[in-house]
C-alpha positions as CSV (number, residue, x, y, z in Angstrom):
1,M,8.9,20.9,4.6
2,K,9.0,20.2,0.9
3,A,6.8,17.5,-0.5
4,M,5.5,16.3,-3.9
5,Q,1.7,16.2,-3.4
6,L,-1.0,14.6,-5.5
7,T,-4.3,16.6,-5.6
8,D,-5.9,15.1,-8.7
9,T,-4.9,11.9,-10.6
10,A,-3.8,12.3,-14.2
11,P,-1.3,10.7,-16.6
12,V,2.2,11.4,-15.5
13,E,2.9,13.3,-18.7
14,E,0.6,16.0,-17.3
15,K,2.8,16.3,-14.2
16,P,0.1,15.7,-11.5
17,L,2.5,15.9,-8.6
18,K,3.1,19.4,-7.4
19,L,6.0,20.6,-5.2
20,V,4.5,22.2,-2.1
21,E,5.6,23.5,1.3
22,M,3.8,21.9,4.2
23,P,4.2,21.9,8.0
24,V,6.5,19.3,9.4
25,P,4.2,16.5,10.8
26,E,4.3,15.7,14.5
27,P,4.3,12.1,15.7
28,G,1.4,11.0,17.8
29,P,1.3,8.2,20.5
30,G,3.1,5.1,19.3
31,Q,4.5,6.9,16.2
32,A,8.0,7.9,15.0
33,R,8.9,10.7,12.7
34,I,11.5,9.9,10.0
35,K,13.7,12.6,8.4
36,V,13.8,11.1,4.9
37,S,17.1,10.4,3.3
38,V,15.8,8.7,0.2
39,C,12.5,7.3,-1.0
40,G,12.3,4.7,-3.7
41,V,9.9,5.0,-6.6
42,C,7.6,2.1,-7.2
43,H,5.2,1.0,-9.9
44,T,2.4,1.3,-7.3
45,D,3.2,5.0,-7.1
46,L,2.6,5.2,-10.8
47,H,-0.8,3.4,-10.4
48,T,-1.6,5.8,-7.6
49,V,-0.8,9.0,-9.4
50,E,-2.5,8.0,-12.7
51,G,-5.7,6.8,-10.9
52,D,-5.4,3.1,-11.7
53,L,-6.1,2.4,-8.0
54,D,-9.1,3.9,-6.2
55,L,-7.6,6.4,-3.8
56,P,-9.3,6.6,-0.3
57,Q,-8.2,10.2,0.0
58,L,-6.8,13.2,-1.8
59,P,-4.6,15.1,-1.6
60,I,-1.9,12.5,-0.7
61,I,1.9,12.4,-0.7
62,P,2.9,9.1,-2.4
63,G,6.0,7.0,-1.6
64,H,6.5,3.9,0.5
65,E,10.1,2.8,0.0
66,I,11.3,5.1,2.8
67,V,14.8,5.3,4.3
68,G,16.0,7.8,6.9
69,R,16.6,8.4,10.5
70,I,14.1,8.8,13.3
71,D,14.3,12.4,14.6
72,K,11.3,12.5,17.0
73,V,9.0,10.0,18.7
74,G,5.6,10.2,20.2
75,D,4.3,9.0,23.6
76,G,5.0,5.3,24.3
77,V,8.0,5.1,21.9
78,P,11.5,4.8,23.6
79,E,13.6,7.9,23.2
80,S,16.4,5.6,22.4
81,R,15.1,5.1,19.0
82,V,15.8,8.8,18.1
83,G,18.8,8.7,15.6
84,E,18.1,5.2,14.5
85,R,18.5,4.5,10.8
86,V,15.3,2.9,9.6
87,G,13.2,1.8,6.6
88,S,9.5,2.0,6.3
89,P,7.4,0.0,3.7
90,W,4.0,-0.1,2.0
91,L,2.2,-1.7,5.0
92,Y,1.5,1.2,7.4
93,S,-0.8,-0.5,9.9
94,T,-3.4,-3.2,10.5
95,C,-6.2,-3.7,12.9
96,G,-4.6,-6.6,14.8
97,E,-8.0,-8.0,15.7
98,C,-9.5,-9.7,12.6
99,E,-9.1,-13.3,11.7
100,F,-6.3,-12.6,9.2
101,C,-4.2,-10.6,11.7
102,K,-4.7,-13.3,14.3
103,Q,-3.6,-16.0,11.9
104,G,-0.4,-14.1,10.8
105,N,-1.9,-13.0,7.5
106,E,-2.1,-9.3,8.4
107,N,-1.4,-8.5,4.7
108,L,-5.0,-9.5,4.1
109,C,-6.5,-7.3,6.9
110,K,-9.6,-5.5,5.6
111,R,-8.7,-2.5,7.7
112,A,-5.0,-2.4,6.7
113,R,-3.7,1.1,5.8
114,F,-0.9,1.7,3.4
115,T,1.8,4.3,3.2
116,G,1.5,6.8,0.4
117,Y,-2.1,5.6,-0.2
118,H,-4.1,6.0,3.0
119,V,-1.6,8.3,4.7
120,N,1.1,10.6,3.5
121,G,4.3,8.9,2.3
122,G,7.9,9.5,1.6
123,Y,7.9,11.9,-1.3
124,A,8.7,14.5,1.4
125,E,11.4,15.7,3.8
126,Y,9.6,14.1,6.8
127,V,7.1,11.3,7.3
128,V,5.3,9.9,10.4
129,V,4.8,6.1,10.8
130,P,3.8,3.7,13.5
131,E,6.9,2.6,15.5
132,D,6.6,-1.0,14.4
133,S,6.6,0.1,10.8
134,A,10.1,1.7,11.3
135,Y,12.5,-1.2,10.8
136,T,16.1,-1.0,11.8
137,L,18.4,-1.4,8.8
138,P,21.5,-3.5,8.5
139,E,24.5,-1.2,8.6
140,A,26.1,-3.0,5.6
141,I,23.4,-1.6,3.2
142,P,23.6,2.1,2.1
143,D,20.5,4.2,2.2
144,A,20.1,4.2,-1.6
145,E,20.3,0.4,-1.9
146,A,18.1,-0.2,1.1
147,A,15.1,1.8,-0.3
148,P,14.1,-0.8,-2.9
149,L,14.0,-3.5,-0.3
150,M,11.1,-1.7,1.4
151,C,8.6,-2.7,-1.4
152,G,10.0,-4.4,-4.5
153,G,12.4,-6.4,-2.3
154,V,9.9,-7.5,0.3
155,I,7.2,-8.3,-2.3
156,G,9.7,-10.3,-4.3
157,Y,10.7,-12.1,-1.1
158,R,7.0,-12.9,-0.3
159,A,6.4,-14.0,-3.8
160,L,9.4,-16.3,-3.6
161,V,8.1,-17.9,-0.4
162,L,4.6,-18.3,-1.9
163,S,6.0,-19.8,-5.1
164,E,7.2,-22.7,-2.9
165,A,10.6,-22.8,-4.7
166,K,13.2,-25.0,-3.1
167,A,16.9,-25.5,-3.2
168,G,18.1,-27.2,-6.3
169,Q,14.9,-26.4,-8.2
170,I,14.3,-24.2,-11.2
171,L,12.6,-20.8,-10.5
172,G,11.4,-18.7,-13.4
173,L,11.2,-14.9,-13.2
174,Y,8.9,-13.1,-15.7
175,G,10.1,-9.4,-15.9
176,F,13.4,-8.3,-14.5
177,G,12.8,-5.0,-12.8
178,N,13.6,-3.8,-9.3
179,S,11.8,-6.6,-7.5
180,A,13.3,-9.4,-9.5
181,H,16.8,-7.9,-9.0
182,V,16.4,-8.6,-5.3
183,T,14.6,-11.9,-5.7
184,I,17.3,-13.5,-7.9
185,Q,19.9,-12.7,-5.2
186,V,17.8,-14.3,-2.5
187,A,17.1,-17.3,-4.7
188,H,20.8,-17.8,-5.4
189,Y,21.6,-17.6,-1.7
190,L,19.0,-20.4,-1.2
191,K,20.7,-22.5,-3.9
192,M,18.0,-22.3,-6.5
193,R,18.5,-22.3,-10.3
194,V,17.0,-19.2,-12.0
195,F,15.7,-18.7,-15.5
196,V,14.7,-15.1,-16.4
197,F,12.1,-14.2,-19.1
198,S,12.2,-10.6,-20.3
199,R,11.4,-8.9,-23.6
200,A,14.2,-6.3,-23.1
201,P,17.7,-7.5,-24.2
202,E,19.4,-5.2,-21.7
203,N,17.5,-6.8,-18.9
204,R,18.4,-10.3,-20.1
205,R,22.0,-9.3,-20.2
206,L,21.8,-7.9,-16.6
207,A,20.1,-11.1,-15.5
208,E,22.9,-13.1,-16.9
209,E,25.4,-10.9,-15.1
210,M,23.5,-11.5,-11.9
211,G,23.7,-15.3,-12.3
212,A,20.7,-16.3,-14.3
213,E,21.3,-19.8,-15.7
214,W,19.2,-19.1,-18.8
215,T,17.4,-16.0,-20.2
216,G,14.9,-15.5,-23.0
217,T,11.5,-14.1,-23.8
218,A,8.2,-15.5,-22.6
219,D,7.7,-16.9,-26.1
220,D,10.9,-18.9,-25.9
221,E,11.0,-22.5,-24.7
222,P,13.4,-22.8,-21.7
223,P,15.8,-25.8,-21.6
224,D,13.8,-27.4,-18.8
225,L,10.4,-27.0,-17.2
226,L,10.1,-24.8,-14.1
227,H,9.3,-26.0,-10.6
228,S,8.1,-22.5,-9.6
229,G,7.5,-19.1,-11.3
230,I,6.9,-15.5,-10.4
231,V,5.3,-13.0,-12.7
232,F,6.5,-9.5,-11.9
233,A,5.3,-7.8,-15.1
234,P,1.7,-6.6,-14.9
235,A,0.7,-8.4,-18.1
236,G,-2.0,-11.0,-17.9
237,A,-0.9,-12.6,-21.2
238,L,2.2,-13.9,-19.3
239,V,0.1,-16.2,-17.1
240,P,-0.7,-18.8,-19.8
241,A,2.8,-18.5,-21.2
242,A,4.3,-19.2,-17.8
243,L,1.9,-22.1,-17.2
244,R,3.2,-23.7,-20.3
245,H,6.7,-23.5,-18.8
246,L,5.6,-25.0,-15.5
247,R,5.9,-28.6,-14.7
248,P,3.1,-30.6,-13.0
249,G,2.7,-29.7,-9.3
250,G,4.4,-26.4,-9.8
251,T,3.3,-23.0,-8.4
252,L,3.0,-19.7,-10.3
253,A,2.9,-16.6,-8.1
254,L,1.6,-13.3,-9.5
255,A,3.5,-10.4,-7.7
256,G,1.7,-7.3,-9.1
257,I,-0.8,-5.2,-7.3
258,T,-2.6,-4.8,-10.7
259,M,-2.5,-6.8,-13.9
260,T,-4.1,-6.6,-17.3
261,D,-6.8,-9.2,-18.0
262,I,-5.6,-12.8,-18.1
263,P,-6.7,-14.3,-21.5
264,S,-8.6,-17.6,-21.6
265,F,-6.4,-20.6,-21.9
266,P,-6.8,-24.4,-22.3
267,Y,-7.4,-26.3,-19.1
268,E,-4.6,-28.7,-20.0
269,I,-1.9,-26.2,-19.2
270,L,-3.3,-25.8,-15.7
271,Y,-4.1,-29.5,-15.2
272,G,-1.6,-31.5,-13.3
273,E,-2.1,-29.8,-10.0
274,R,-0.4,-26.6,-11.1
275,T,-1.3,-23.7,-8.8
276,V,-1.7,-20.0,-9.7
277,R,-1.8,-17.6,-6.7
278,S,-1.7,-13.8,-6.2
279,V,0.7,-12.0,-3.8
280,A,-1.0,-9.4,-1.7
281,N,1.1,-6.8,0.1
282,S,3.5,-8.1,2.8
283,T,3.7,-8.6,6.5
284,H,5.9,-7.3,9.3
285,K,7.4,-10.8,9.4
286,D,8.3,-10.6,5.7
287,V,10.2,-7.3,6.1
288,K,12.1,-8.6,9.2
289,E,13.1,-11.8,7.4
290,L,14.3,-10.0,4.3
291,L,16.3,-7.5,6.3
292,D,17.8,-10.3,8.4
293,F,18.8,-12.0,5.1
294,A,20.2,-8.8,3.8
295,G,22.3,-8.3,6.9
296,K,23.9,-11.7,6.5
297,S,24.4,-11.5,2.7
298,P,24.1,-7.9,1.6
299,V,21.7,-7.5,-1.3
300,K,22.9,-5.3,-4.1
301,T,20.3,-3.1,-5.8
302,E,20.8,-1.0,-8.9
303,V,19.4,2.5,-8.4
304,T,19.5,5.9,-10.0
305,K,19.1,9.0,-7.9
306,F,16.9,11.9,-8.7
307,P,15.9,15.1,-6.8
308,L,12.5,15.1,-5.2
309,R,11.2,17.8,-7.6
310,D,11.7,15.4,-10.5
311,A,9.2,12.9,-9.3
312,N,6.8,13.3,-12.3
313,E,9.7,12.8,-14.8
314,V,10.9,9.7,-12.9
315,L,7.5,8.2,-13.0
316,R,7.2,8.9,-16.7
317,L,10.6,7.2,-17.3
318,M,9.4,4.2,-15.3
319,K,6.2,4.1,-17.3
320,E,8.2,4.0,-20.5
321,S,10.6,1.3,-19.0
322,K,13.5,3.6,-19.4
323,I,15.0,3.1,-15.9
324,Q,17.1,0.0,-15.4
325,G,16.8,-1.2,-11.9
326,G,15.2,1.2,-9.4
327,A,14.9,4.9,-9.0
328,I,15.1,6.9,-5.7
329,L,14.2,10.4,-4.8
330,Y,16.2,12.6,-2.3
331,P,14.9,15.7,-0.7
């Protein structure tokens, strides 16, 4: 099979991903093999390729916004799943035994393994995943639009839940990329008012088209204080800016897997029982709930398609913020 493999981390401008031919992987017990239709490109892939994250193994095939059809299953997996259209996300597996797993917080499992990080991912023609990490997709959502739900979508959904935003309240979104595109739709479905903060005029225009009540930059004063906020952009300087926009008792969720240093700020903008919390990965429950929502009210995602061999170039464009919405690769 064809795959884009990372052997050594390097800036994407140096094209560290190489197109290789590899044997088609075989599913083991409890696993399913997916013939990949499309794989979304995520900022975490960029962090992986450039070495911002400590990689547990090399070489590795990145990619964790996987959509395709199951074409083969291992022992213990019903043959009836062959042919099923599925998506597979960042969370590959957990131990199922630790205190976090037993409490329903498997996203915090110390022995969690992640697709495209611990095990080969979806920048390939085939990928093998645990059966419970192959989620049946709503038929109403095309493959290309389903891919971003597998990471950006589900992380945005989890961030929305952790932000404690409620119907009728004001939710602020900082950054308006792929994840925020999904989150704003879920928020509207749940009857929330949405303000969007973005430095890019084209993103603010898109946010308005998608129903944002107000848009501006993080330096602008919104017309009303927020009940909740989500910071999607990996810029620590946004945290004190967002706290200044947050009313007492509000919650600010930080949705990135990495972030630049948060600068010092006066205690008064945190005082008033404001809460700042990070968002770490997602759970099986998060994915199922988002897909259930998407099946009832189809989520639209804006994506641009690229051939698999162009993965380095796509990551460069993402790094330079030159892709509006999401990007997907097809074999």
